[in-house]
Structures are given as structure tokens and as C-alpha cells.
KEFIVEX-297634 format. One line per field, with one value per residue (C-alpha): x, y, z; chain; residue in one letter; residue number from 1. Coordinates in pm, 1 decimal, decimal comma. Layout:
! KEFIVEX-297634
px <- c(X_...) .
py <- c(Y_...) .
pz <- c(Z_...) .
ch <- c(A_...) .
aa <- c(a_...) .
i <- c(NUM_...) .
! end
This chain:
! KEFIVEX-297634
px <- c(9330,9_9101,6_9142,3_8778,3_8859,4_8886,9_8522,2_8423,1_8617,1_8375,3_8634,2_8891,0_8629,6_8529,1_8891,1_8939,0_8589,0_8690,1_8412,5_8135,0_8045,4_7898,3_7694,9_7569,0_7464,0_7285,8_7104,2_6939,4_6599,4_6610,0_6709,2_6402,3_6174,9_6338,4_6332,4_5965,0_5887,7_6080,3_5884,4_5554,8_5662,0_5762,5_5410,7_5484,3_5203,1_4953,1_5027,8_4742,0_4905,6_4691,4_4848,7_5163,4_5472,3_5566,1_5918,9_6145,7_6501,0_6732,3_7050,1_7306,9_7671,0_7815,6_7741,6_7426,9_7266,6_7361,7_7197,1_6884,1_6855,5_6899,9_6641,4_6387,2_6417,6_6363,8_6068,6_5893,6_5922,0_5709,8_5499,4_5729,3_6072,9_6349,0_6670,8_6973,1_7138,3_7516,2_7742,6_7855,6_8194,7_8349,5_8202,6_8378,3_8381,8_8665,4_8570,0_8221,3_8043,9_7816,3_7466,9_7232,0_6869,8_6800,8_6646,4_6310,3_6253,8_5951,7_5651,1_5518,6_5843,2_5975,7_6333,3_6457,3_6782,0_6955,6_7277,4_7445,0_7639,5_7411,1_7683,4_7733,5_7678,6_7609,5_7301,2_7168,9_7209,6_7030,6_6735,4_6722,4_6737,2_6450,0_6245,3_6292,5_6182,4_5876,1_6006,0_5877,1_6168,6_6193,3_6516,3_6646,0_6944,1_7091,9_6883,6_6982,7_7230,3_7280,6_7094,4_6797,1_6779,0_6805,3_6524,2_6304,1_6371,6_6246,2_5925,7_6044,3_5987,9_6272,5_6285,4_6568,6_6800,4_6784,6_7129,8_7249,7_7382,4_7735,0_7741,5_7646,8_8009,8_8150,9_8038,6_8266,9_8095,8_7755,4_7847,8_8024,4_7747,3_7539,0_7234,6_7281,8_7102,4_6790,1_6808,6_6786,1_6555,5_6280,7_6135,2_6133,1_5941,0_5679,1_5666,7_5643,2_5364,1_5167,8_5208,8_5104,3_5430,9_5529,5_5319,1_5494,6_5243,2_5344,2_5281,2_5498,3_5786,7_5742,7_5766,9_6082,7_6234,8_6135,1_6292,2_6612,8_6620,4_6572,9_6843,5_7080,6_7024,1_7119,7_7421,9_7562,1_7923,1_7818,4_7666,0_7914,8_8008,3_7835,4_7497,0_7562,3_7479,9_7682,5_7995,2_7958,3_7941,2_8239,6_8445,7_8348,6_8448,6_8787,8_9072,7_8826,6_8706,6_8330,9_8101,2_7767,5_7485,4_7129,1_6786,4_6474,4_6396,9_6471,2_6778,1_6957,4_7018,5_7119,9_7386,8_7519,9_7533,7_7711,5_7982,4_8018,8_8047,4_8290,2_8521,6_8452,0_8460,6_8669,3_8889,6_8776,3_8716,4_8384,7_8166,5_7785,7_7557,1_7198,3_7093,1_7073,1_7309,3_7567,4_7624,6_7773,5_7925,1_8132,5_8194,4_8549,8_8626,7_8524,3_8730,9_9045,8_9306,4_9036,9_8881,9_8866,3_9115,3_9343,2_9711,1_9931,4_10259,9_10471,4_10266,7_10572,9_10701,5_10719,2_10412,1_10469,3_10564,7_10337,0_9996,1_9718,2_9590,0_9237,6_8977,4_8629,3_8341,4_7982,8_7734,2_7376,4_7123,6_6768,7_6430,5_6121,9_6181,6_5924,0_5712,0_5781,2_6111,1_6460,5_6810,1_6960,7_7012,6_7209,9_7413,9_7500,7_7587,3_7820,7_7996,3_8039,8_8172,0_8459,0_8524,9_8388,7_8209,3_7878,2_7703,4_7329,6_7109,9_6732,5_6502,4_6366,8_6012,7_5860,3_5603,1_5864,4_6154,1_6483,3_6504,5_6842,5_7121,3_7489,6_7765,4_7774,2_7574,3_7367,2_7097,1_7055,5_6747,9_6808,5_7146,1_7261,4_7343,6_7240,4_6914,7_6888,6_6737,6_6443,3_6527,7_6814,3_6941,3_6877,6_6557,1_6332,6_5989,2_5963,7_5687,1_5553,0_5619,0_5446,8_5584,9_5754,7_5571,7_5305,6_5229,5_5362,3_5308,0_5261,9_5586,8_5628,4_5898,6_6031,7_6100,4_6292,8_6486,2_6572,6_6698,5_6926,8_7065,6_7130,6_7309,5_7531,8_7610,5_7712,5_7924,5_8109,0_8171,2_8311,4_8545,8_8658,3_8726,7_8904,0_9125,9_9235,0_9294,4_9531,3_9737,0_9745,5) .
py <- c(13630,1_13572,7_13821,2_13916,0_14026,5_13654,6_13609,5_13883,2_13738,2_13496,8_13405,1_13303,0_13100,6_12924,0_12832,6_12642,6_12493,9_12172,2_11965,8_12209,3_12284,5_12627,5_12485,7_12208,5_12458,7_12673,4_12372,9_12264,6_12406,2_12238,7_11911,5_11929,5_11969,3_11680,9_11456,2_11536,4_11441,1_11115,5_11036,4_11095,4_10881,7_10602,9_10604,7_10760,3_11014,6_10738,2_10525,2_10449,2_10305,4_10129,3_10326,9_10475,3_10259,1_10171,5_10301,2_10423,3_10306,0_10502,3_10353,4_10484,0_10591,0_10939,0_11288,9_11333,0_11015,1_11107,8_11445,6_11280,8_11053,0_11346,5_11557,9_11275,0_11223,6_11594,8_11621,8_11308,4_11435,0_11231,9_11080,7_10779,1_10688,7_10720,3_10519,1_10567,5_10234,1_10258,5_10011,3_9739,1_9675,8_9575,6_9307,5_9039,5_9246,3_9494,8_9837,4_9721,6_9780,0_9546,5_9658,8_9478,2_9529,5_9561,5_9258,3_9426,1_9520,2_9354,1_9385,9_9707,5_9900,3_10099,8_10091,3_10387,0_10341,3_10644,4_10647,4_10854,2_10547,7_10244,8_9984,6_9901,7_9525,2_9564,5_9775,0_9520,9_9249,9_9476,4_9507,6_9129,4_9086,3_9334,1_9139,5_8815,9_8991,4_9149,3_9505,4_9751,7_9895,8_10219,7_10337,1_10645,7_10545,0_10600,9_10447,1_10095,8_10064,5_9726,4_9851,3_9967,6_9627,4_9448,2_9652,5_9607,5_9232,8_9217,6_9406,5_9731,2_10084,8_10253,8_10621,2_10706,9_10967,6_11305,9_11357,7_11659,8_11579,7_11692,0_11443,7_11134,2_11033,5_11167,9_10978,4_11187,6_11504,5_11349,3_11283,2_11618,1_11825,9_12019,5_11930,0_11558,7_11606,1_11732,6_11463,4_11200,4_11380,6_11508,1_11165,9_11065,8_11382,5_11285,2_10930,9_11042,7_11278,2_10981,5_10781,6_11079,6_11152,3_11480,7_11747,1_11780,1_11776,2_11861,6_12234,7_12241,1_12081,3_12346,3_12621,3_12461,1_12467,7_12832,2_12925,7_12744,6_12936,1_13271,3_13188,3_13085,9_13424,7_13599,4_13374,9_13337,0_13420,9_13733,1_13892,4_14104,0_13999,2_14293,2_14181,2_13806,8_13621,8_13312,9_13509,3_13721,5_13411,0_13257,4_13572,2_13576,9_13212,8_13240,2_13159,9_13071,9_12764,8_12762,9_12670,1_12605,0_12654,6_12575,8_12649,3_12478,9_12124,9_12189,6_12406,1_12125,5_11895,7_12199,9_12285,5_11931,1_11917,5_12255,6_12129,8_11816,4_11991,7_12248,4_11958,4_11759,2_12039,7_12313,3_12109,4_12325,8_12175,8_12279,0_12175,5_12169,9_12166,5_12254,9_12530,7_12541,5_12240,5_12416,9_12676,3_12413,5_12191,9_12471,0_12696,5_12566,9_12615,8_12979,6_13028,5_12847,6_12901,6_12960,4_13256,4_13579,1_13757,4_13460,4_13522,4_13339,3_13421,1_13734,4_14021,0_14183,8_13885,0_13905,9_13734,3_13820,1_13467,8_13286,9_13141,6_13325,4_13149,6_13011,8_13188,2_13056,7_13208,6_13126,9_13068,6_13072,4_12904,6_12961,2_12819,2_12922,4_12788,0_12548,9_12676,0_13042,2_13048,7_13118,9_13073,2_13309,7_13599,2_13370,5_13250,8_13606,9_13693,2_13394,9_13473,5_13841,6_13759,5_13571,8_13831,6_13587,5_13718,6_13571,0_13534,5_13469,6_13318,5_13287,3_13191,9_13481,4_13593,6_13677,5_13906,6_14120,8_14147,7_13969,1_13828,2_13662,2_13828,8_13763,4_13940,4_14165,3_14463,3_14561,9_14700,9_14373,4_14162,5_13919,7_14066,2_14315,3_14317,3_14016,9_14056,6_13923,8_13579,5_13476,9_13109,5_12877,5_12889,4_13260,2_13196,9_13484,5_13500,6_13478,5_13439,6_13085,5_12868,3_12567,3_12219,9_12078,8_12110,1_12356,6_12694,5_13022,3_13359,5_13199,8_13001,6_12648,1_12536,3_12323,9_12639,7_12794,3_12470,6_12483,7_12840,5_12765,2_12460,7_12660,6_12949,1_12723,1_12500,1_12805,6_12935,0_12603,1_12603,1_12957,3_12864,7_12557,1_12751,8_13046,4_12801,3_12659,5_13007,6_13071,7_12766,7_12823,8) .
pz <- c(15442,7_15148,5_14865,7_14805,1_14451,5_14371,2_14463,4_14219,9_13926,3_13752,0_13488,7_13749,1_13937,8_13615,9_13537,2_13863,6_13877,5_13702,4_13862,6_13771,4_14133,0_14060,9_13777,4_14003,3_14269,6_14010,2_13861,7_14187,4_14087,8_13747,8_13913,4_14138,8_13836,3_13650,0_13956,4_14017,3_13658,0_13694,0_14010,3_13832,1_13534,7_13774,2_13918,3_14257,1_14230,9_14149,9_14455,1_14693,2_15005,6_15263,8_15547,3_15688,4_15736,2_16091,0_16032,1_15755,5_15690,4_15461,3_15314,2_15072,5_15052,3_15019,6_15141,7_14933,8_15069,1_15424,9_15377,6_15239,7_15544,0_15782,1_15600,2_15577,7_15954,3_16020,9_15783,3_15907,1_16263,6_16501,9_16222,0_16190,4_16324,7_16064,5_16090,0_15868,8_15791,1_15801,3_15626,9_15865,6_15708,0_15379,2_15154,4_14952,6_14632,0_14594,0_14729,3_14829,7_15158,6_15351,0_15449,6_15685,6_15786,1_16158,8_16320,0_16375,9_16008,2_15852,6_15625,4_15785,0_15727,0_15431,0_15302,7_15094,9_14901,4_14748,6_14548,7_14279,6_14162,1_14155,2_14110,9_14479,9_14517,0_14889,1_14821,2_14570,5_14834,9_15085,8_14846,4_14810,0_15187,6_15226,0_14970,3_15165,3_15485,0_15322,4_15357,7_15096,3_14895,9_14698,4_14537,3_14360,9_14148,5_13802,9_13526,7_13415,5_13701,8_13875,4_14181,7_13974,1_13810,1_14144,9_14303,4_13996,2_14008,2_14367,4_14282,1_14440,1_14314,6_14125,3_14030,6_13786,8_13934,1_13761,4_13606,4_13408,9_13058,9_13145,4_13438,7_13240,4_13184,5_13511,9_13823,2_14045,3_13923,8_14001,8_14365,0_14416,1_14259,0_14515,3_14300,5_14376,9_14708,3_14531,6_14263,5_14538,3_14781,6_14549,7_14450,3_14816,2_14907,2_14648,8_14789,8_15152,3_15051,9_14914,1_15236,0_15447,0_15628,2_15458,3_15288,3_14951,7_14664,4_14308,6_14348,6_14661,6_14470,4_14200,2_14462,8_14601,2_14251,8_14210,4_14545,1_14449,7_14120,5_14295,9_14547,9_14267,3_14103,4_14429,6_14490,3_14137,5_14042,8_13850,8_14164,1_14362,1_14713,6_14883,7_14744,3_14745,0_15071,0_14976,1_14879,8_15192,6_15409,4_15229,8_15287,6_15654,8_15701,4_15530,9_15773,7_16050,8_16235,2_16162,6_16448,2_16281,4_16532,1_16430,3_16571,1_16443,5_16332,1_15965,5_16020,3_16206,9_15905,5_15699,1_15955,5_15966,1_15586,4_15573,7_15808,8_15596,7_15259,8_15402,5_15482,8_15166,0_14907,4_15067,8_15302,4_15595,8_15942,4_16095,1_16386,1_16391,6_16695,0_16777,4_17014,6_17307,9_17349,1_17130,8_17402,6_17632,8_17364,5_17204,9_17504,0_17552,9_17182,0_17214,7_17529,5_17415,9_17146,6_16884,5_17066,7_16873,5_17097,9_17162,3_17084,5_17334,9_17156,7_17149,7_17009,7_16849,8_16653,1_16273,2_16121,8_15755,2_15651,8_15897,0_15832,0_16009,1_16321,3_16298,9_16508,2_16569,5_16376,4_16469,1_16189,2_16317,9_16088,0_16205,7_16125,3_16319,4_16672,9_16813,5_17098,9_17024,0_17216,8_17089,2_17229,8_16970,1_17219,0_17448,1_17149,6_17050,7_17409,8_17443,9_17114,7_17199,8_17547,1_17380,5_17107,6_16849,9_16544,8_16432,4_16097,2_16079,4_15809,8_15804,9_15517,7_15318,5_15398,4_15057,6_15221,8_15397,7_15155,7_15195,0_15545,9_15497,6_15688,0_15734,4_15914,7_16219,2_16100,0_16405,0_16177,9_15986,2_16060,8_16342,4_16445,5_16701,9_17072,6_17273,3_17462,0_17814,8_17831,9_18041,1_18088,8_18173,6_17816,2_17768,8_17581,0_17480,6_17319,9_16943,3_16690,0_16709,9_16409,2_16254,7_16209,4_15899,4_15569,9_15684,8_15533,3_15674,0_15504,2_15164,2_15188,8_15316,8_15555,3_15269,4_15070,5_15359,7_15395,3_15024,9_15055,4_15349,4_15169,6_14853,0_15026,0_15234,4_14933,8_14729,4_15020,1_15048,4_14672,7_14679,5_14963,8_14771,0_14451,1_14614,9_14803,6_14466,8_14330,2_14618,8_14523,6_14143,9) .
ch <- c(A_A_A_A_A_A_A_A_A_A_A_A_A_A_A_A_A_A_A_A_A_A_A_A_A_A_A_A_A_A_A_A_A_A_A_A_A_A_A_A_A_A_A_A_A_A_A_A_A_A_A_A_A_A_A_A_A_A_A_A_A_A_A_A_A_A_A_A_A_A_A_A_A_A_A_A_A_A_A_A_A_A_A_A_A_A_A_A_A_A_A_A_A_A_A_A_A_A_A_A_A_A_A_A_A_A_A_A_A_A_A_A_A_A_A_A_A_A_A_A_A_A_A_A_A_A_A_A_A_A_A_A_A_A_A_A_A_A_A_A_A_A_A_A_A_A_A_A_A_A_A_A_A_A_A_A_A_A_A_A_A_A_A_A_A_A_A_A_A_A_A_A_A_A_A_A_A_A_A_A_A_A_A_A_A_A_A_A_A_A_A_A_A_A_A_A_A_A_A_A_A_A_A_A_A_A_A_A_A_A_A_A_A_A_A_A_A_A_A_A_A_A_A_A_A_A_A_A_A_A_A_A_A_A_A_A_A_A_A_A_A_A_A_A_A_A_A_A_A_A_A_A_A_A_A_A_A_A_A_A_A_A_A_A_A_A_A_A_A_A_A_A_A_A_A_A_A_A_A_A_A_A_A_A_A_A_A_A_A_A_A_A_A_A_A_A_A_A_A_A_A_A_A_A_A_A_A_A_A_A_A_A_A_A_A_A_A_A_A_A_A_A_A_A_A_A_A_A_A_A_A_A_A_A_A_A_A_A_A_A_A_A_A_A_A_A_A_A_A_A_A_A_A_A_A_A_A_A_A_A_A_A_A_A_A_A_A_A_A_A_A_A_A_A_A_A_A_A_A_A_A_A_A_A_A_A_A_A_A_A_A_A_A_A_A_A_A_A_A_A_A_A_A_A_A_A_A_A_A_A_A_A_A_A_A_A_A_A_A_A_A_A_A_A) .
aa <- c(m_l_d_e_t_l_l_d_d_p_d_a_l_a_r_v_d_r_r_g_l_l_r_g_a_a_e_a_g_a_r_v_r_t_a_a_r_h_a_a_e_a_g_v_t_e_l_n_p_e_g_r_p_r_s_i_m_v_a_g_p_g_t_a_s_a_g_v_a_d_l_v_a_a_l_a_g_a_s_a_p_v_a_r_l_h_s_t_g_v_a_a_a_a_g_a_y_r_w_t_l_p_g_w_a_g_s_v_d_l_l_l_i_t_t_t_d_g_s_e_p_g_l_a_l_l_a_e_q_a_y_r_r_g_v_t_v_a_a_v_a_p_e_r_s_p_l_a_e_a_v_t_g_t_h_g_l_v_v_p_m_a_v_a_p_h_e_l_t_d_e_e_a_q_e_a_s_p_a_a_l_w_a_l_l_t_p_l_l_a_l_l_d_r_v_g_l_v_s_a_p_a_d_a_l_q_r_i_a_d_r_l_d_r_t_a_e_r_c_g_p_a_v_a_t_y_g_n_p_a_k_t_l_a_a_e_l_a_d_t_l_p_l_v_w_t_e_g_a_l_a_a_p_v_g_r_r_f_a_t_v_l_a_e_l_a_g_r_p_a_f_a_a_e_l_p_e_a_l_a_a_h_r_v_l_l_a_g_d_f_a_g_g_a_d_p_d_d_f_f_r_d_r_v_d_e_a_q_a_l_h_a_r_v_v_l_l_r_d_r_p_a_g_g_l_t_a_a_p_a_a_r_e_l_a_l_s_h_d_t_t_i_s_e_l_e_p_e_d_p_t_a_g_n_g_t_s_t_g_d_d_p_t_a_p_g_t_g_p_a_a_p_g_n_g_p_a_g_e_s_p_a_a_p_g_p_g_p_g_t_v_r_d_g_a_t_d_l_e_g_l_a_e_l_l_a_i_t_d_f_a_a_v_y_l_a_l_t_s_r_l_h_t_t) .
i <- c(1_2_3_4_5_6_7_8_9_10_11_12_13_14_15_16_17_18_19_20_21_22_23_24_25_26_27_28_29_30_31_32_33_34_35_36_37_38_39_40_41_42_43_44_45_46_47_48_49_50_51_52_53_54_55_56_57_58_59_60_61_62_63_64_65_66_67_68_69_70_71_72_73_74_75_76_77_78_79_80_81_82_83_84_85_86_87_88_89_90_91_92_93_94_95_96_97_98_99_100_101_102_103_104_105_106_107_108_109_110_111_112_113_114_115_116_117_118_119_120_121_122_123_124_125_126_127_128_129_130_131_132_133_134_135_136_137_138_139_140_141_142_143_144_145_146_147_148_149_150_151_152_153_154_155_156_157_158_159_160_161_162_163_164_165_166_167_168_169_170_171_172_173_174_175_176_177_178_179_180_181_182_183_184_185_186_187_188_189_190_191_192_193_194_195_196_197_198_199_200_201_202_203_204_205_206_207_208_209_210_211_212_213_214_215_216_217_218_219_220_221_222_223_224_225_226_227_228_229_230_231_232_233_234_235_236_237_238_239_240_241_242_243_244_245_246_247_248_249_250_251_252_253_254_255_256_257_258_259_260_261_262_263_264_265_266_267_268_269_270_271_272_273_274_275_276_277_278_279_280_281_282_283_284_285_286_287_288_289_290_291_292_293_294_295_296_297_298_299_300_301_302_303_304_305_306_307_308_309_310_311_312_313_314_315_316_317_318_319_320_321_322_323_324_325_326_327_328_329_330_331_332_333_334_335_336_337_338_339_340_341_342_343_344_345_346_347_348_349_350_351_352_353_354_355_356_357_358_359_360_361_362_363_364_365_366_367_368_369_370_371_372_373_374_375_376_377_378_379_380_381_382_383_384_385_386_387_388_389_390_391_392_393_394_395_396_397_398_399_400_401_402_403_404_405_406_407_408_409_410_411_412_413_414_415_416_417_418_419_420_421_422_423_424) .
! end
């Protein structure tokens, strides 16, 4: 069991935070502002494209780049198909990967390259291949890196990656920092706004930064667990197998990223799936050895020196569901039927107070007993919601996306740091 007093000891957390993870999570808002300025200085806001690209390809190594590709696909929606290019094997250079454009890529397509390193020779070769094929290339990479020089040499657009001063000499810290996602994503939001695929003008990016700052204040190490949604979620997920269920187009990439960073930062296995498919995909996990009430061994044996068995814990991340329907009641019903606890997170509604909830408090917004469904997946009516990038109650969907990303990033960091405290 996690000793929650560790979560409320900022000095102890700081001692084990050798990679500056908490600082990186807190700096996300500042990184958005810096990245937006870099994009403007690179000329992104002055672009006058002739039309939308036929398709978008996103390439880059690491968790941050993978998250960027997933988010770009969710934000673009049906406006343009988005394909993430995966490395196709190792290249001749030591430690290098090989990247290849799909056969259909041509002059009407857009290639986005994102990297926190910039020294990968395979990405430089990809940029050169795109130039020969007439593909438009835009990259976000460290300034004066080999990749930046290669893209500039092929008449592509390069936006210098926003890097904090303390990360300039530590490439590992750059990649591990939760703010790396925003350093890579923000210039692309500005670019996609110019080509008409995403609504993300300069004032929208400023509001995203403000929301990230407010969320960092709520989730910081000095805020006690009982009033801190990230610490609360971390405490609830300790010694569990997280099943991250998402509802809504923008919540889905957040859930997948959360599962990834739980493994990468905290060493915790987790599974992510979208509702309503998650109900079938994870039903056996809830009914098997990971069920809340599962204990196949002798009840009376001595467990003092034994590690606690993992039990599943559902984390429900919700955006506004499309079409005004929600599968959340069916999700709660399935979890409760298998004695599995559930935590819920929704973006804050600035006009109605704090709408973020975690835990099993039946009085908390969005929680409580499962309501009977009215469809095959237990769907029930809910307030209809707009598509990506549109305005709702004075807050854009991008702001809600930023809040969910910030809370889950902080939660993963707290789990990572408290795990180290247990072993020191």
C-alpha cells in the first residue's frame, strides 16, 4: 500500500525527483507560451496556404512524438486523414532508425516531424526523401540540430523546440519531461490553424497555457492530497492494475498517453480502451484474477511479508460524448458488478466550479450508482457536445484536453516518485 504521507512531503518528493519531472509538469503552460512565440518567429502565423493538405503524416521517436501524432489525428478529425509513420527498422548508423514515406505520398501532402533530440539521421533522410517527392515538410526540433539543418536545407519549415534552461545539457530530461509534449505540439497547432484543419489561434493557445497553469496550481506538490486531483488519482492507483477507459474524441489520446507514461515513468502496467468497446475488451480482466474481490488462495494465510495482489481499477476519462449519448452508466455498472472501484475525471467547467472528480464519492459530479442504459451498450442521454476546437461555455475543447493531460501527467509523476521513495 502507498503511504499517502509520502505524497504530502514536498521535500521528500524533491529529493527523489532527479529528472525534474514535477518541474516539467508545472512548466507546461510556460512551454506553450514559449513554443507559440517560436512558431510566430518562424513565420507560422504569417503563412497563407493555398488550401488544405490531402493528408498529414507525423513522424518522430519517443513518447512525446507518439502523443503528438495521436492528438493531431484526434483534433483534425474528418478534416484530413492523419497517419503516424513508424520506423521500419534499424538504419546503417549505430542506434539509428529507418523511416520511409508511404508510396502514395506526394505534393499535396504534409509531413510533420517532431523530436526532442534532432540528431536522428533517419529523420534527416526522411526529410530529404520528402523533398524529392514534393511533400511539404514542417519540423519541430532543437535549434541547430542536424535535423533542423536538413529540413532547412530542403526548403522546409523548422520551428525551434521550446526547451527550458535546465534541460539544455540533459537530453534525457528533455524527453522525460511532461512539458515536452506541449513543446512539440503547440507549433503544430498554430500551423494546423493556418491550413484550416484545427481552430487554434493565438488567443486559444494563450487560454491553453492559462488552463495548464491553473491545473498545475491545483496539482502541485505543496497541495495536500485531499484537495489535489493528481495526488488523489495517484493514491487510488497505487497497487492496482489501471484500466483507462475513455469517452469522447479528445479523451481517447489522453487515455492512451496516460497508459504509456504510467509504464514509462512509474513502471506501472496499464491498459487503455475507448467506450463502449472497453466494456467487452476488458470484461475478462474484471472477472478474472484482477477482480476486486478475487482471492483464490487460502484466506487465513499469513500475508505480512507478501506483496499485495494487483486488483483492477477503472479510470474513466470523459470528454463531451458525440451525439449526446454516453456509455458511462454501463461502465460504472460493469465495474460495480465485479467489485471494481472506479475513478472519474472530466475537464473543469469554469462556469460551474470545479467539475473534475475522482474516487468513489457518490455525491461527486459524474459518479454514483450506475443508471440503467437505454441501448445495447447501456447508453443514456447526455448534453450534446461540439466537435474538436469549438467553443463550449467559454472554454474550448482544447482547454479541456490540456487539463486532462496535465492531471494525468502529474498523477503518473507522483506514482513514479513515491515508488522511488519506497525503495530508498
